[in-house]
C-alpha positions as CSV (number, residue, x, y, z in Angstrom):
1,M,-2.9,80.2,-38.2
2,K,-2.8,81.4,-41.8
3,V,-5.0,80.3,-44.8
4,I,-3.0,79.7,-47.8
5,S,-5.5,78.6,-50.5
6,F,-8.8,77.0,-51.4
7,R,-9.3,74.0,-53.8
8,A,-12.2,72.4,-55.4
9,G,-14.0,69.2,-54.0
10,S,-16.6,70.4,-51.4
11,I,-14.1,73.1,-50.2
12,I,-10.6,72.1,-49.4
13,T,-8.8,74.6,-47.4
14,D,-5.0,74.7,-47.2
15,M,-3.5,76.6,-44.3
16,D,-0.4,77.0,-42.2
17,V,-0.5,76.5,-38.5
18,T,2.3,78.0,-36.4
19,F,3.2,76.7,-32.9
20,R,5.8,77.5,-30.4
21,T,6.1,73.8,-29.7
22,V,4.9,71.5,-32.5
23,P,2.3,68.9,-31.2
24,S,1.6,65.6,-32.9
25,D,-0.4,65.3,-36.1
26,T,-3.3,63.5,-34.2
27,T,-3.5,66.2,-31.6
28,I,-3.7,68.9,-34.4
29,S,-6.4,66.9,-36.3
30,K,-8.5,66.5,-33.1
31,A,-8.2,70.1,-32.2
32,I,-9.5,71.2,-35.7
33,L,-12.4,68.6,-35.8
34,N,-13.5,69.4,-32.2
35,G,-13.4,73.1,-33.1
36,N,-16.2,72.6,-35.6
37,T,-18.8,75.2,-34.7
38,T,-19.9,76.9,-37.9
39,L,-18.0,74.9,-40.5
40,N,-18.7,71.3,-41.5
41,I,-15.2,69.9,-41.3
42,T,-15.2,66.3,-42.5
43,S,-11.5,65.4,-42.5
44,V,-8.1,66.9,-41.6
45,E,-4.8,66.0,-43.2
46,V,-1.7,67.3,-41.5
47,N,1.4,67.7,-43.8
48,P,4.9,67.6,-42.3
49,P,6.1,71.0,-41.3
50,N,8.3,72.9,-43.8
51,P,11.7,73.7,-42.4
52,T,12.6,77.3,-41.7
53,T,16.2,78.4,-41.9
54,T,17.2,81.6,-40.3
55,T,20.5,82.9,-41.5
56,T,22.4,85.1,-39.2
57,T,25.4,86.8,-40.7
58,S,28.2,87.0,-38.2
59,P,29.8,90.4,-38.0
60,T,32.7,90.8,-40.3
61,T,35.9,91.7,-38.6
62,T,38.4,93.5,-40.7
63,T,42.0,93.5,-39.6
64,T,44.2,96.1,-41.1
65,T,47.9,95.6,-40.7
66,T,50.1,98.6,-41.6
67,T,53.8,98.3,-41.6
68,T,55.9,101.5,-41.7
69,T,59.5,101.3,-42.7
70,T,61.7,104.3,-42.8
71,S,64.1,104.4,-45.8
72,P,65.6,107.2,-48.0
73,T,63.2,109.7,-49.7
74,T,60.5,107.4,-51.4
75,I,56.9,107.4,-50.2
76,T,55.0,104.4,-51.6
77,T,51.4,103.8,-50.5
78,S,49.8,100.6,-51.9
79,P,46.0,100.8,-52.5
80,T,43.4,99.4,-50.1
81,T,41.6,96.5,-51.6
82,T,38.2,95.3,-50.2
83,T,36.9,92.0,-51.6
84,T,33.3,91.0,-50.6
85,S,32.3,87.4,-51.5
86,P,28.8,87.2,-53.0
87,T,25.8,86.4,-50.8
88,T,23.9,83.5,-52.5
89,T,20.2,83.0,-51.5
90,T,18.7,79.6,-52.6
91,T,15.0,78.9,-52.1
92,T,13.8,75.2,-52.1
93,T,10.0,74.6,-52.2
94,P,8.4,71.2,-51.6
95,P,6.3,69.5,-54.4
96,T,3.1,71.1,-53.1
97,T,2.1,74.4,-54.6
98,N,3.3,77.1,-52.3
99,T,3.9,80.8,-52.7
100,T,7.3,81.8,-51.5
101,T,8.1,85.4,-50.7
102,T,11.8,86.1,-50.4
103,S,12.8,89.4,-48.9
104,P,15.7,90.9,-50.8
105,T,19.1,90.4,-49.3
106,T,20.9,93.7,-49.2
107,T,24.6,93.8,-48.7
108,T,26.1,97.2,-48.1
109,T,29.9,97.5,-48.0
110,T,31.1,100.9,-46.8
111,T,34.8,101.3,-47.1
112,S,36.1,104.5,-45.5
113,P,39.1,106.0,-47.2
114,T,42.6,105.0,-46.1
115,T,44.4,108.1,-45.2
116,N,48.1,107.9,-45.0
117,R,49.7,111.0,-43.5
118,T,53.4,111.3,-43.4
119,T,55.0,114.0,-41.3
120,T,58.7,114.3,-42.1
121,S,61.2,116.4,-40.2
122,P,63.5,118.6,-42.3
123,T,65.9,115.7,-42.7
124,T,65.6,113.3,-45.7
125,T,63.1,110.6,-44.6
126,T,61.4,107.9,-46.7
127,T,58.2,106.3,-45.5
128,T,57.1,103.0,-47.1
129,T,53.6,101.7,-46.2
130,S,53.0,98.0,-46.9
131,P,49.8,97.3,-48.8
132,T,46.6,97.3,-46.7
133,T,44.3,94.5,-47.9
134,N,40.8,94.3,-46.4
135,T,38.9,91.1,-47.3
136,T,35.2,90.7,-46.3
137,T,33.8,87.1,-46.9
138,T,30.1,86.3,-46.3
139,S,29.2,82.7,-46.3
140,P,26.4,81.7,-48.7
141,T,22.9,81.9,-47.2
142,T,20.4,79.2,-48.1
143,T,16.7,80.0,-47.3
144,T,13.7,77.8,-47.7
145,T,10.2,79.3,-47.8
146,T,10.1,82.7,-46.3
147,T,13.5,84.0,-45.3
148,T,14.1,87.5,-44.1
149,T,17.8,88.4,-44.1
150,R,18.8,91.5,-42.4
151,P,21.1,93.7,-44.5
152,T,24.7,92.9,-43.9
153,T,26.7,96.1,-43.4
154,T,30.5,95.9,-43.5
155,T,32.2,99.0,-42.3
156,T,35.9,99.3,-42.5
157,K,37.3,101.9,-40.3
158,P,39.7,104.3,-41.9
159,T,43.3,103.3,-41.5
160,T,45.3,106.3,-40.6
161,T,49.0,106.0,-40.6
162,Q,50.9,108.9,-39.2
163,T,54.6,108.5,-39.2
164,T,56.7,111.2,-37.5
165,T,60.4,110.7,-38.0
166,T,62.7,112.8,-35.9
167,T,66.3,112.7,-37.0
168,T,68.9,114.1,-34.7
169,T,72.2,115.0,-36.4
170,T,75.1,115.4,-34.1
171,T,78.1,117.1,-35.6
172,T,81.4,116.6,-34.0
173,P,83.3,119.8,-34.0
174,T,86.3,119.7,-36.2
175,T,89.4,121.3,-34.6
176,T,91.7,122.6,-37.2
177,T,95.1,123.7,-36.0
178,T,96.7,126.2,-38.3
179,T,100.3,127.2,-37.7
180,T,101.0,130.6,-39.2
181,T,104.5,131.8,-39.6
182,T,104.5,135.6,-39.4
183,L,107.0,137.1,-41.7
184,P,108.7,140.4,-40.6
185,P,107.1,143.4,-42.3
186,R,108.7,144.3,-45.6
187,P,111.0,147.3,-45.1
188,P,109.5,150.2,-47.0
189,P,111.7,152.1,-49.4
190,S,112.2,155.2,-47.3
191,V,114.8,157.8,-46.4
192,A,115.0,159.7,-43.1
193,I,116.0,163.4,-42.9
194,Q,116.3,166.0,-40.2
195,I,115.6,169.7,-40.4
196,V,115.3,172.6,-38.0
197,I,111.9,174.4,-38.0
198,I,111.8,178.0,-36.8
199,V,109.1,177.7,-34.1
200,I,109.4,178.0,-30.3
201,F,109.9,174.6,-28.7
202,V,107.5,173.5,-25.9
203,P,107.8,170.3,-23.8
204,Q,104.5,169.0,-25.1
205,L,106.1,168.5,-28.5
206,E,108.0,165.5,-27.1
207,N,104.8,163.6,-26.6
208,P,103.4,162.2,-29.9
209,Q,99.9,162.0,-28.3
210,S,99.7,165.7,-27.3
211,P,97.6,168.2,-29.4
212,E,100.7,170.3,-29.8
213,F,102.7,167.5,-31.4
214,Q,99.9,166.4,-33.7
215,E,99.1,169.9,-34.9
216,L,102.8,170.6,-35.8
217,A,103.3,167.2,-37.3
218,T,100.2,167.6,-39.5
219,Q,101.5,170.9,-40.7
220,V,105.0,169.6,-41.6
221,E,103.7,166.5,-43.3
222,S,101.2,168.3,-45.5
223,Q,103.8,170.9,-46.5
224,F,106.5,168.3,-47.3
225,D,104.0,166.2,-49.2
226,I,103.4,169.0,-51.6
227,V,107.1,169.6,-52.2
228,Y,108.0,166.0,-52.9
229,K,104.9,165.1,-54.8
230,N,105.6,168.0,-57.2
231,K,109.2,166.7,-57.7
232,Y,108.8,162.9,-57.9
233,G,105.1,162.3,-58.8
234,D,103.8,158.8,-58.2
235,L,107.2,157.6,-57.0
236,F,106.6,159.5,-53.8
237,I,104.1,158.2,-51.3
238,R,104.0,160.3,-48.1
239,T,105.9,162.1,-45.3
240,I,105.9,160.8,-41.7
241,V,107.1,162.9,-38.7
242,I,109.1,160.6,-36.4
243,R,109.8,163.0,-33.5
244,F,110.5,166.6,-32.5
245,I,113.4,167.6,-30.3
246,A,114.7,170.9,-28.9
247,V,117.7,172.7,-30.4
248,T,119.2,175.8,-29.0
249,K,118.9,179.0,-31.0
250,T,119.7,181.6,-28.3
251,R,120.0,181.5,-24.6
252,A,116.4,182.6,-24.3
253,E,114.8,180.5,-27.0
254,Q,114.8,177.0,-28.4
255,N,113.7,175.9,-31.9
256,V,112.3,172.5,-33.0
257,Q,114.4,169.9,-34.9
258,A,112.2,167.5,-36.8
259,E,113.1,163.9,-37.9
260,V,111.0,163.1,-40.9
261,E,110.7,159.9,-43.0
262,I,110.2,160.3,-46.8
263,V,108.4,157.1,-48.1
264,F,108.5,156.0,-51.7
265,S,106.5,153.5,-53.7
266,E,107.5,149.8,-53.4
267,K,105.6,149.1,-56.6
268,S,107.5,151.6,-58.8
269,T,110.2,150.3,-61.2
270,E,112.0,153.7,-61.1
271,P,115.1,154.0,-59.0
272,I,114.7,155.6,-55.5
273,P,116.0,159.2,-55.5
274,S,119.4,159.6,-54.1
275,S,120.0,161.2,-50.7
276,T,121.5,164.3,-52.4
277,S,118.4,164.7,-54.6
278,I,116.1,164.5,-51.6
279,V,118.0,167.1,-49.6
280,E,118.4,169.5,-52.6
281,T,114.7,169.3,-53.4
282,L,113.7,170.5,-49.9
283,K,116.5,173.2,-49.8
284,E,115.1,174.6,-53.1
285,A,111.6,174.8,-51.7
286,A,112.9,176.4,-48.5
287,T,114.7,179.2,-50.3
288,N,112.2,179.8,-53.0
289,P,109.3,182.0,-51.9
290,N,107.1,180.7,-54.8
291,S,107.5,177.0,-53.8
292,G,104.4,177.0,-51.7
293,L,106.2,175.9,-48.5
294,N,104.3,177.7,-45.8
295,I,106.6,176.9,-42.8
296,T,109.9,178.5,-42.1
297,V,112.9,176.1,-42.0
298,D,116.6,176.5,-41.8
299,A,117.8,175.2,-45.1
300,N,121.3,174.7,-43.9
301,T,120.2,172.1,-41.4
302,I,118.7,169.7,-43.9
303,S,120.5,166.4,-43.9
304,V,119.9,162.7,-44.4
305,I,120.2,160.6,-41.2
306,K,119.1,157.2,-42.6
307,S,119.3,156.0,-46.2
308,L,118.6,152.9,-48.1
309,Q,121.4,150.4,-49.0
310,I,121.7,149.6,-52.7
311,I,123.5,146.8,-54.4
312,P,123.8,147.1,-58.2
313,L,123.0,143.9,-60.2
314,T,123.2,143.1,-63.9
315,I,121.9,139.8,-65.4
316,L,121.4,138.4,-68.9
317,T,118.0,137.3,-70.0
318,N,116.5,136.2,-73.3
319,G,115.0,138.7,-75.6
320,T,115.7,140.9,-78.6
321,F,116.8,144.4,-77.8
322,A,114.8,147.3,-79.3
323,A,115.7,151.0,-79.3
324,A,112.5,151.8,-77.3
325,L,114.0,149.8,-74.4
326,S,116.7,152.5,-73.9
327,I,114.0,155.1,-73.2
328,T,112.9,154.9,-69.5
329,T,109.6,156.6,-70.2
330,S,108.6,154.3,-73.1
331,P,105.8,151.7,-72.7
332,E,108.3,149.0,-73.8
333,F,110.7,149.9,-71.0
334,K,108.0,150.1,-68.4
335,N,106.5,146.8,-69.4
336,R,109.8,144.9,-69.4
337,A,110.9,146.6,-66.1
338,T,107.6,145.4,-64.4
339,M,108.1,141.9,-65.7
340,I,111.7,141.7,-64.4
341,K,110.8,143.3,-61.0
342,T,107.7,141.1,-60.3
343,G,109.5,138.0,-61.4
344,L,112.6,138.4,-59.2
345,E,111.4,140.2,-56.1
346,P,109.6,137.1,-54.5
347,F,112.9,135.2,-54.5
348,F,114.8,138.0,-52.8
349,F,112.1,138.6,-50.3
350,A,112.0,134.9,-49.4
351,D,115.8,134.8,-48.9
352,Y,116.2,138.1,-47.1
353,P,112.8,138.9,-45.5
354,A,114.0,141.2,-42.8
355,S,116.2,143.4,-45.0
356,F,115.2,143.3,-48.6
357,S,113.0,146.1,-49.8
358,I,112.5,146.4,-53.6
359,I,114.1,146.0,-57.0
360,T,114.3,149.0,-59.3
361,I,115.4,148.9,-63.0
362,N,118.0,151.3,-64.3
363,K,118.4,150.4,-67.9
364,F,118.3,147.7,-70.6
365,S,121.0,147.2,-73.2
366,D,121.9,144.9,-76.0
367,A,124.1,142.1,-74.9
368,S,125.8,142.0,-78.3
369,V,126.2,138.3,-78.1
370,K,123.9,135.3,-78.4
371,T,123.8,133.0,-75.5
372,R,123.0,129.4,-76.5
373,S,122.0,130.8,-79.9
374,V,119.3,132.9,-78.3
375,P,119.3,136.7,-78.5
376,S,119.9,138.3,-75.0
377,I,119.3,141.6,-73.2
378,R,121.5,143.0,-70.4
379,N,119.3,144.1,-67.5
380,S,120.8,146.6,-65.0
381,M,119.0,147.0,-61.7
382,D,119.3,148.0,-58.1
383,L,118.7,145.6,-55.2
384,T,117.5,147.9,-52.4
385,F,117.8,146.9,-48.7
386,A,116.7,148.7,-45.5
387,A,119.0,151.1,-43.8
388,N,121.3,149.5,-41.1
389,A,120.3,146.0,-42.3
390,A,122.8,143.2,-42.7
391,L,123.5,142.9,-46.4
392,P,123.9,139.5,-48.2
393,N,127.3,138.8,-49.8
394,S,127.8,138.2,-53.5
395,T,127.7,134.4,-53.3
396,Q,124.3,134.6,-51.6
397,I,123.0,136.9,-54.3
398,V,124.3,134.6,-57.1
399,N,122.6,131.7,-55.4
400,T,119.3,133.6,-55.3
401,I,119.5,134.4,-59.0
402,V,120.4,130.8,-59.8
403,R,117.4,129.5,-57.7
404,A,115.1,131.9,-59.6
405,A,116.5,130.7,-63.0
406,R,115.9,127.1,-62.2
407,S,112.4,127.6,-60.8
408,N,110.7,127.5,-64.2
409,S,108.2,130.0,-62.9
410,L,109.6,133.1,-64.6
411,P,108.2,134.6,-67.8
412,F,111.7,135.0,-69.0
413,Q,114.9,133.0,-69.1
414,I,118.0,133.9,-67.0
415,F,121.5,133.0,-68.3
416,T,123.6,132.4,-65.2
417,N,126.9,132.3,-67.0
418,E,127.3,136.1,-66.4
419,I,126.0,137.7,-63.2
420,V,127.5,141.1,-62.3
421,I,127.3,142.3,-58.7
422,N,128.8,145.7,-57.7
423,G,130.8,145.6,-60.9
424,T,132.2,142.1,-60.3
425,A,131.2,139.4,-62.7
426,F,130.3,135.9,-61.4
427,S,128.9,132.8,-62.9
428,S,127.0,129.9,-61.3
429,A,129.9,127.5,-62.2
430,E,132.4,129.7,-60.4
431,V,130.2,130.0,-57.3
432,S,129.6,126.3,-57.2
433,S,133.4,125.7,-57.6
434,K,134.1,128.1,-54.7
435,I,131.5,126.4,-52.5
436,S,132.9,123.0,-53.3
437,V,136.5,124.1,-52.4
438,L,135.2,125.7,-49.2
439,T,133.3,122.5,-48.3
440,A,136.3,120.4,-48.9
441,L,138.5,122.5,-46.7
442,L,135.9,122.4,-43.9
443,L,135.7,118.6,-44.2
444,V,139.5,118.3,-44.0
445,A,139.6,120.6,-40.9
446,V,136.9,118.5,-39.2
447,S,138.7,115.3,-39.9
448,L,141.9,116.7,-38.5
449,L,140.1,117.8,-35.3
450,V,138.6,114.4,-34.9
451,S,141.9,112.6,-35.3
452,W,143.6,115.0,-32.9
453,F,141.0,114.4,-30.2
454,D,141.3,110.6,-30.7
């Protein structure tokens, strides 16, 4: 029971009586009148009870849906939006004068941060996170008289999206088959000689792996290198001992006969020294005490046993002749010689890989005539082939020259109307005519054979 107020007129007391189960108005009035002990209660008026509304806020359930899609290299995270509808509290009071105390309604919304963590393997991966929208809606609360609403707390658990993308790349091995055609080694421009060295022969000198062979070979090579380098300069490359054999000097002793290869530069434009020059150079050193040759040799035994094969060739090319081109030591001569050599050698090496060695330039001269109204120069050179190799014939050489002239890859122009090989002049037209006649004869012979067998 709670006294609310007092009013004038004897004393009118207003009060609220609270029951677990509400009795009838008559029962309440009798109970108050019968309870009169110290107060003079004359009348009791029972007003209808005021309704009491208790508002219970159901727990708010937040469902977060996160969609993770893997696409190329873009990470897009949409914001997390939490919308809380307002809580409206309405208090309605009956016509009587009442005092209404309304406890404040406190709504606390705690939104934990949305953490998006993307772990990406070294491959290129794109993670797209769909927007996460959290909506909390609280129905309006209507309270009459005294309403105590417990604070409504909405807690949204953090949404953690962890995407681990593992990309496995399988590379199918590519098998590349390369067919390599190995060309024979280019024959070096070299000359082989033999000479008797005045030392006692021992059987170990027949074995190139023996210390005795290697010691004597090193001595011979170093001594000959000095002699030929002094004579030919950069044209000479090195000396190589091929073998040692025994030669009889007396019944009691044997000396050593050496076979030696003298190697010259394949890059040089100068002609390879003749066999006579190579022999005479070593003889002079053997007989001259001041030559620096520190081994004793029999000069009368020096001879060439293998020499290069040379085919002289002269062609006409475009260009204006100058006096400096007649001097083999001039820069003009060397530059033009290098141009002709490097231009033609690839064609000869392609056509005769097992036998062709180098081209060397002998001289340049004025052609004295204009070919196709263009000044021309006569270029004289040597085609050098390995010793004991099969040589190409004149027709083959002309065909090589014509192929080079038609290649359009040369820095100079070749006039094929005059090609001189070993002193004999040829032209591309004559060679083509000869080939055509030979072809015709072969066709006639074949047709006769076919008709005879029929």
